[in-house]
NUTI-701970 format. One record per residue (C-alpha): residue number from 1; x, y, z. Coordinates in steps of 0.05 Angstrom, whole numbers, plus 5000, padded with zeros to 4 digits. Each point is the difference from the previous one (the first is absolute). Layout:
BEGIN
i:NUM, X:X, Y:Y, Z:Z;
...
% end
This chain:
BEGIN
i:1, X:6157, Y:4293, Z:0457;
i:2, X:4937, Y:5045, Z:5022;
i:3, X:4992, Y:4960, Z:5055;
i:4, X:5025, Y:4952, Z:5046;
i:5, X:4973, Y:4949, Z:5057;
i:6, X:5006, Y:5005, Z:5067;
i:7, X:4987, Y:4948, Z:5050;
i:8, X:4988, Y:5017, Z:5055;
i:9, X:5008, Y:4952, Z:5056;
i:10, X:4962, Y:5015, Z:5068;
i:11, X:5031, Y:4964, Z:5069;
i:12, X:4926, Y:4958, Z:4991;
i:13, X:5035, Y:4956, Z:4948;
i:14, X:4949, Y:5042, Z:4953;
i:15, X:5027, Y:5027, Z:4924;
i:16, X:4983, Y:5045, Z:4975;
i:17, X:5017, Y:5016, Z:4926;
i:18, X:4989, Y:5072, Z:4960;
i:19, X:5027, Y:5048, Z:4952;
i:20, X:5032, Y:5051, Z:5002;
i:21, X:5018, Y:5058, Z:4960;
i:22, X:5072, Y:5007, Z:4959;
i:23, X:4998, Y:5073, Z:5044;
i:24, X:4952, Y:4981, Z:5059;
i:25, X:5019, Y:4996, Z:5065;
i:26, X:4981, Y:4928, Z:5026;
i:27, X:4959, Y:5033, Z:5059;
i:28, X:4955, Y:5041, Z:4957;
i:29, X:5004, Y:4937, Z:4962;
i:30, X:4963, Y:4961, Z:5052;
i:31, X:4946, Y:5051, Z:5017;
i:32, X:4984, Y:5015, Z:4932;
i:33, X:4976, Y:4909, Z:5004;
i:34, X:4982, Y:5012, Z:5060;
i:35, X:5044, Y:4969, Z:5050;
i:36, X:5013, Y:5044, Z:5051;
i:37, X:5090, Y:5005, Z:5025;
i:38, X:5022, Y:5026, Z:5058;
i:39, X:5013, Y:5064, Z:4998;
i:40, X:4994, Y:5078, Z:5038;
i:41, X:5029, Y:5048, Z:4965;
i:42, X:5024, Y:4975, Z:4922;
i:43, X:5044, Y:5040, Z:4993;
i:44, X:5060, Y:4961, Z:5022;
i:45, X:5006, Y:5034, Z:5070;
i:46, X:4963, Y:4955, Z:5047;
i:47, X:5026, Y:4927, Z:4982;
i:48, X:4930, Y:4961, Z:5025;
i:49, X:5000, Y:4975, Z:4915;
i:50, X:5067, Y:4963, Z:5010;
i:51, X:5005, Y:4937, Z:4974;
i:52, X:5045, Y:4948, Z:4970;
i:53, X:5017, Y:4998, Z:4928;
i:54, X:5008, Y:4909, Z:4997;
i:55, X:5015, Y:5014, Z:4919;
i:56, X:5002, Y:5037, Z:4939;
i:57, X:5032, Y:5072, Z:4981;
i:58, X:4968, Y:5066, Z:5021;
i:59, X:5022, Y:5073, Z:5017;
i:60, X:4993, Y:5030, Z:5065;
i:61, X:5012, Y:5076, Z:4980;
i:62, X:5027, Y:5040, Z:5047;
i:63, X:4952, Y:5049, Z:5029;
i:64, X:4992, Y:4961, Z:5066;
i:65, X:5034, Y:5014, Z:5068;
i:66, X:5057, Y:4949, Z:5028;
i:67, X:4946, Y:5005, Z:5054;
i:68, X:4951, Y:4963, Z:4966;
i:69, X:5052, Y:4953, Z:4969;
i:70, X:5080, Y:4989, Z:5007;
i:71, X:5038, Y:4993, Z:4954;
i:72, X:5013, Y:4927, Z:5041;
i:73, X:4931, Y:4990, Z:4985;
i:74, X:4998, Y:5008, Z:4928;
i:75, X:5056, Y:4947, Z:5001;
i:76, X:4970, Y:4947, Z:5036;
i:77, X:4948, Y:5014, Z:4944;
i:78, X:4958, Y:5035, Z:5046;
i:79, X:4955, Y:5060, Z:4951;
i:80, X:4944, Y:5046, Z:5012;
i:81, X:4934, Y:4976, Z:4963;
i:82, X:4986, Y:5086, Z:4997;
i:83, X:5062, Y:5006, Z:4965;
i:84, X:5016, Y:4935, Z:4956;
i:85, X:4982, Y:5003, Z:4923;
i:86, X:5029, Y:4920, Z:4975;
i:87, X:5026, Y:4993, Z:4927;
i:88, X:4997, Y:4931, Z:5005;
i:89, X:4942, Y:4955, Z:5026;
i:90, X:5015, Y:4983, Z:5083;
i:91, X:4979, Y:4966, Z:5063;
i:92, X:4993, Y:5035, Z:5063;
i:93, X:4994, Y:4984, Z:5068;
i:94, X:4937, Y:5037, Z:5041;
i:95, X:5022, Y:5002, Z:5071;
i:96, X:4932, Y:4997, Z:5033;
i:97, X:4931, Y:4956, Z:4970;
i:98, X:4970, Y:5012, Z:4951;
i:99, X:4930, Y:5008, Z:5040;
i:100, X:5028, Y:5069, Z:5026;
i:101, X:5013, Y:5018, Z:4929;
i:102, X:4921, Y:4988, Z:4976;
i:103, X:5014, Y:4944, Z:4961;
i:104, X:4999, Y:4930, Z:5002;
i:105, X:5009, Y:4938, Z:4964;
i:106, X:4945, Y:5006, Z:4936;
i:107, X:4965, Y:4951, Z:4975;
i:108, X:4996, Y:4973, Z:4933;
i:109, X:4958, Y:4938, Z:4967;
i:110, X:5029, Y:4951, Z:4946;
i:111, X:4962, Y:4944, Z:4955;
i:112, X:5036, Y:4933, Z:5002;
i:113, X:5036, Y:4989, Z:4932;
i:114, X:5036, Y:4926, Z:5019;
i:115, X:4998, Y:4960, Z:5051;
i:116, X:5053, Y:4942, Z:4989;
i:117, X:5016, Y:4941, Z:5047;
i:118, X:5068, Y:4965, Z:5020;
i:119, X:4972, Y:4955, Z:5032;
i:120, X:4983, Y:4982, Z:5064;
i:121, X:5066, Y:5059, Z:5004;
i:122, X:4976, Y:5060, Z:4989;
i:123, X:4956, Y:5055, Z:4950;
i:124, X:5013, Y:5049, Z:4955;
i:125, X:4950, Y:5051, Z:4998;
i:126, X:4999, Y:5058, Z:4934;
i:127, X:4951, Y:5050, Z:5021;
i:128, X:4978, Y:5062, Z:4941;
i:129, X:4989, Y:5068, Z:5035;
i:130, X:4996, Y:5062, Z:4981;
i:131, X:5046, Y:5045, Z:4968;
i:132, X:4994, Y:5046, Z:5055;
i:133, X:5010, Y:4947, Z:5053;
i:134, X:5062, Y:5017, Z:5060;
i:135, X:5066, Y:4987, Z:4977;
i:136, X:5052, Y:4978, Z:5044;
i:137, X:5067, Y:4986, Z:5018;
i:138, X:5021, Y:4930, Z:4990;
i:139, X:5003, Y:4962, Z:5041;
i:140, X:4941, Y:5017, Z:5042;
i:141, X:4947, Y:4966, Z:5022;
i:142, X:4915, Y:5006, Z:4991;
i:143, X:4937, Y:4976, Z:5046;
i:144, X:4965, Y:4968, Z:4966;
i:145, X:4920, Y:4988, Z:5027;
i:146, X:4973, Y:4915, Z:4993;
i:147, X:4924, Y:5021, Z:4956;
i:148, X:4949, Y:4982, Z:5044;
i:149, X:5043, Y:4991, Z:5066;
i:150, X:5008, Y:5076, Z:5037;
i:151, X:5076, Y:4982, Z:5003;
i:152, X:5068, Y:5019, Z:4952;
i:153, X:5068, Y:4961, Z:4991;
i:154, X:5073, Y:5036, Z:4972;
i:155, X:5026, Y:4980, Z:4962;
i:156, X:5061, Y:5038, Z:4955;
i:157, X:4995, Y:5009, Z:4928;
i:158, X:5042, Y:4958, Z:4948;
i:159, X:4989, Y:5054, Z:4945;
i:160, X:5037, Y:5063, Z:4993;
i:161, X:4964, Y:5070, Z:5011;
i:162, X:4953, Y:5037, Z:4951;
i:163, X:4989, Y:4947, Z:4958;
i:164, X:4920, Y:4991, Z:5004;
i:165, X:5003, Y:4913, Z:5011;
i:166, X:5028, Y:4984, Z:5073;
i:167, X:5019, Y:4946, Z:5013;
i:168, X:5001, Y:4954, Z:5079;
i:169, X:5049, Y:4933, Z:5015;
i:170, X:4949, Y:4986, Z:5048;
i:171, X:5015, Y:4925, Z:5056;
i:172, X:4947, Y:4943, Z:4980;
i:173, X:4976, Y:4983, Z:5067;
i:174, X:4954, Y:4948, Z:5022;
i:175, X:4932, Y:5026, Z:5024;
i:176, X:5019, Y:5072, Z:4996;
i:177, X:4965, Y:5059, Z:4980;
i:178, X:5031, Y:5027, Z:4951;
i:179, X:5021, Y:4937, Z:4965;
i:180, X:4932, Y:4970, Z:5003;
i:181, X:4973, Y:5067, Z:4964;
i:182, X:5052, Y:4990, Z:4955;
i:183, X:4984, Y:4928, Z:4970;
i:184, X:4921, Y:5019, Z:4979;
i:185, X:5024, Y:5073, Z:4985;
i:186, X:4995, Y:5022, Z:4921;
i:187, X:5009, Y:5044, Z:4949;
i:188, X:4968, Y:5070, Z:5011;
i:189, X:4999, Y:4986, Z:5077;
i:190, X:5004, Y:5065, Z:5050;
i:191, X:5043, Y:5016, Z:5042;
i:192, X:5013, Y:5053, Z:5051;
i:193, X:5080, Y:5021, Z:5021;
i:194, X:5023, Y:5049, Z:5042;
i:195, X:5068, Y:5026, Z:5007;
i:196, X:5061, Y:5002, Z:4981;
i:197, X:5031, Y:4989, Z:5063;
i:198, X:5065, Y:4979, Z:5026;
i:199, X:5059, Y:5021, Z:5011;
i:200, X:5043, Y:4952, Z:4959;
i:201, X:5006, Y:5018, Z:4939;
i:202, X:5057, Y:5007, Z:4954;
i:203, X:5058, Y:5059, Z:5009;
i:204, X:5052, Y:5030, Z:4959;
i:205, X:5049, Y:4948, Z:4964;
i:206, X:5061, Y:5028, Z:5016;
i:207, X:5041, Y:4937, Z:5024;
i:208, X:4981, Y:4922, Z:4986;
i:209, X:4931, Y:4966, Z:5029;
i:210, X:5000, Y:4938, Z:5028;
i:211, X:4918, Y:4974, Z:5003;
i:212, X:4978, Y:4944, Z:5046;
i:213, X:4922, Y:4985, Z:4993;
i:214, X:4974, Y:4943, Z:5036;
i:215, X:4933, Y:4960, Z:4962;
i:216, X:4956, Y:5053, Z:4969;
i:217, X:5048, Y:5052, Z:5015;
i:218, X:5027, Y:4988, Z:4942;
i:219, X:4937, Y:5057, Z:4978;
i:220, X:5044, Y:5081, Z:5032;
i:221, X:5059, Y:4972, Z:4971;
i:222, X:4963, Y:4985, Z:4914;
i:223, X:4969, Y:5078, Z:5016;
i:224, X:5073, Y:5009, Z:5018;
i:225, X:5035, Y:4970, Z:4943;
i:226, X:4957, Y:5032, Z:4961;
i:227, X:5014, Y:5071, Z:5022;
i:228, X:5074, Y:4978, Z:4993;
i:229, X:4996, Y:4993, Z:4922;
i:230, X:4958, Y:5060, Z:4991;
i:231, X:5066, Y:5035, Z:5038;
i:232, X:5041, Y:4968, Z:4957;
i:233, X:5041, Y:4982, Z:5058;
i:234, X:5065, Y:4965, Z:4988;
i:235, X:5023, Y:4976, Z:5068;
i:236, X:5012, Y:4940, Z:5020;
i:237, X:4930, Y:4969, Z:5026;
i:238, X:4989, Y:4927, Z:5038;
i:239, X:4940, Y:4975, Z:5008;
i:240, X:4996, Y:4935, Z:5054;
i:241, X:4930, Y:4969, Z:4986;
i:242, X:4963, Y:4957, Z:5071;
i:243, X:4945, Y:4945, Z:4993;
i:244, X:4982, Y:4948, Z:5049;
i:245, X:4977, Y:4956, Z:4957;
i:246, X:5024, Y:4979, Z:4927;
i:247, X:4932, Y:5034, Z:4971;
i:248, X:5008, Y:5056, Z:5036;
i:249, X:5053, Y:5010, Z:4944;
i:250, X:4956, Y:5052, Z:4959;
i:251, X:5014, Y:5043, Z:4949;
i:252, X:5055, Y:4988, Z:4983;
i:253, X:5008, Y:5011, Z:4942;
i:254, X:4971, Y:5069, Z:5010;
i:255, X:5072, Y:5013, Z:5029;
i:256, X:5045, Y:4960, Z:4942;
i:257, X:4969, Y:5061, Z:4953;
i:258, X:5024, Y:5054, Z:5054;
i:259, X:5056, Y:4976, Z:4987;
i:260, X:5008, Y:5005, Z:4924;
i:261, X:4983, Y:5067, Z:5012;
i:262, X:5028, Y:5037, Z:5056;
i:263, X:5076, Y:4994, Z:4997;
i:264, X:5042, Y:4980, Z:5060;
i:265, X:4932, Y:4957, Z:5033;
i:266, X:5002, Y:4937, Z:5025;
i:267, X:4967, Y:4947, Z:5041;
i:268, X:5005, Y:4931, Z:5033;
i:269, X:4938, Y:4967, Z:5039;
i:270, X:5002, Y:4949, Z:5055;
i:271, X:4956, Y:4942, Z:5028;
i:272, X:4992, Y:4987, Z:5082;
i:273, X:4966, Y:4933, Z:4996;
i:274, X:5041, Y:4948, Z:5005;
i:275, X:4973, Y:4959, Z:4957;
i:276, X:5004, Y:5048, Z:4935;
i:277, X:5016, Y:4983, Z:4937;
i:278, X:5030, Y:5068, Z:4992;
i:279, X:5088, Y:5007, Z:4987;
i:280, X:5000, Y:5050, Z:5059;
i:281, X:4962, Y:4980, Z:5069;
i:282, X:5005, Y:5055, Z:5064;
i:283, X:4980, Y:5060, Z:5013;
i:284, X:5019, Y:5071, Z:4968;
i:285, X:5066, Y:4999, Z:5056;
i:286, X:5031, Y:4951, Z:4969;
i:287, X:4998, Y:5015, Z:4939;
i:288, X:5026, Y:5071, Z:5010;
i:289, X:5070, Y:4989, Z:4967;
i:290, X:5045, Y:5051, Z:5018;
i:291, X:5018, Y:5039, Z:4939;
i:292, X:4919, Y:5025, Z:5002;
i:293, X:5007, Y:5042, Z:5070;
i:294, X:5064, Y:5037, Z:4962;
i:295, X:5037, Y:5008, Z:5064;
i:296, X:4939, Y:5044, Z:5034;
i:297, X:4997, Y:5039, Z:4942;
i:298, X:4933, Y:4973, Z:4987;
i:299, X:4922, Y:5027, Z:5006;
i:300, X:4960, Y:4931, Z:5017;
i:301, X:4926, Y:4991, Z:4994;
i:302, X:4959, Y:4960, Z:5040;
i:303, X:4931, Y:4975, Z:4989;
i:304, X:4979, Y:4930, Z:5042;
i:305, X:4966, Y:4974, Z:5064;
i:306, X:5030, Y:5017, Z:5066;
i:307, X:5046, Y:4940, Z:5007;
i:308, X:5024, Y:5015, Z:4933;
i:309, X:5007, Y:5073, Z:5035;
i:310, X:5045, Y:4982, Z:5052;
i:311, X:5037, Y:4952, Z:4975;
i:312, X:5037, Y:5043, Z:4952;
i:313, X:4999, Y:5056, Z:5051;
i:314, X:5036, Y:4937, Z:5031;
i:315, X:5046, Y:4987, Z:4950;
i:316, X:5023, Y:5069, Z:4993;
i:317, X:5008, Y:5015, Z:5071;
i:318, X:5053, Y:4931, Z:5009;
i:319, X:5030, Y:5001, Z:4925;
i:320, X:5016, Y:5081, Z:5040;
i:321, X:4972, Y:5016, Z:4922;
i:322, X:4977, Y:5074, Z:5005;
i:323, X:4958, Y:5023, Z:4941;
i:324, X:5011, Y:5077, Z:4973;
i:325, X:4916, Y:4994, Z:5017;
i:326, X:4951, Y:4949, Z:5013;
i:327, X:4936, Y:4992, Z:4985;
i:328, X:4930, Y:4963, Z:5011;
i:329, X:4946, Y:4978, Z:5009;
i:330, X:4964, Y:4945, Z:5032;
i:331, X:4933, Y:4965, Z:4977;
i:332, X:4953, Y:4962, Z:5044;
i:333, X:4955, Y:4941, Z:4973;
i:334, X:4930, Y:5018, Z:5015;
i:335, X:4966, Y:4935, Z:5039;
i:336, X:4938, Y:4955, Z:4961;
i:337, X:4927, Y:5035, Z:5027;
i:338, X:4965, Y:4940, Z:5027;
i:339, X:4934, Y:4989, Z:4968;
i:340, X:4934, Y:4983, Z:5035;
i:341, X:4970, Y:4942, Z:4972;
% end
């Protein structure tokens, strides 16, 4: 392969994905693409360029000194970007803000291809974007400017990275700024986006996975599951999808399709409303059997409103459950904007 994709995750939540040649050092590739990663010597002596490789295969060679990177640090995934030559796509955590590296979130445009309304529950927004639109890690989000408002709203990608169509699952908020715009949007309408952003993204799948989605928090999991299909993941993956009302249970057909394409993937749904006609009433914590927790040998991903995140954390504590890793994203629905008569 002539080049690999390196996702640089900065501590302020900004992600920039660069191309790095198969024999090129990550620091050089970043500089070539106008991202000034921390460095002083570039010779493996000072340790200033030390970062953490969160996934991927790479070679550090032996042309650096122990004071710059000890063997213990290397075993823990720390790397010197001035020596790091990738052998696959990689994710690298950079311990400084993106602005300190003379970069930041990318701005790009998209045009409305489709808007599908799921009753009063949600919208699916599909945008056509240019082939050179920024890549993202499955699970991340983007800020979308609401035309004519001077404001933006944040939404997780529900589509796989690298596609020329980006999709988003957006809660229908009565009187909401974006909801109002989507109700009138037509094909070809332009939107400006800023991103990708966020530290909630799919890590390497090395053990079973449990996904917990609340409402439109399903979106990032659709992107993650598509990535798992592409990677050929074989580990068990279970998703519990909880909503407030029966009508909020959308895109179940998408999950059924994924279950056919991803070996080991299964899902359950539940509805909190006491008056539901759904066979599983209650919250996600009430429909979490022991077998999906694998005695703690499981990576847990959770995306939902703050009360749901807190309820799951308390449930784990009360049950003495300590997952191998626990990643979560809280989202808060924007309040309706008052409009003067």
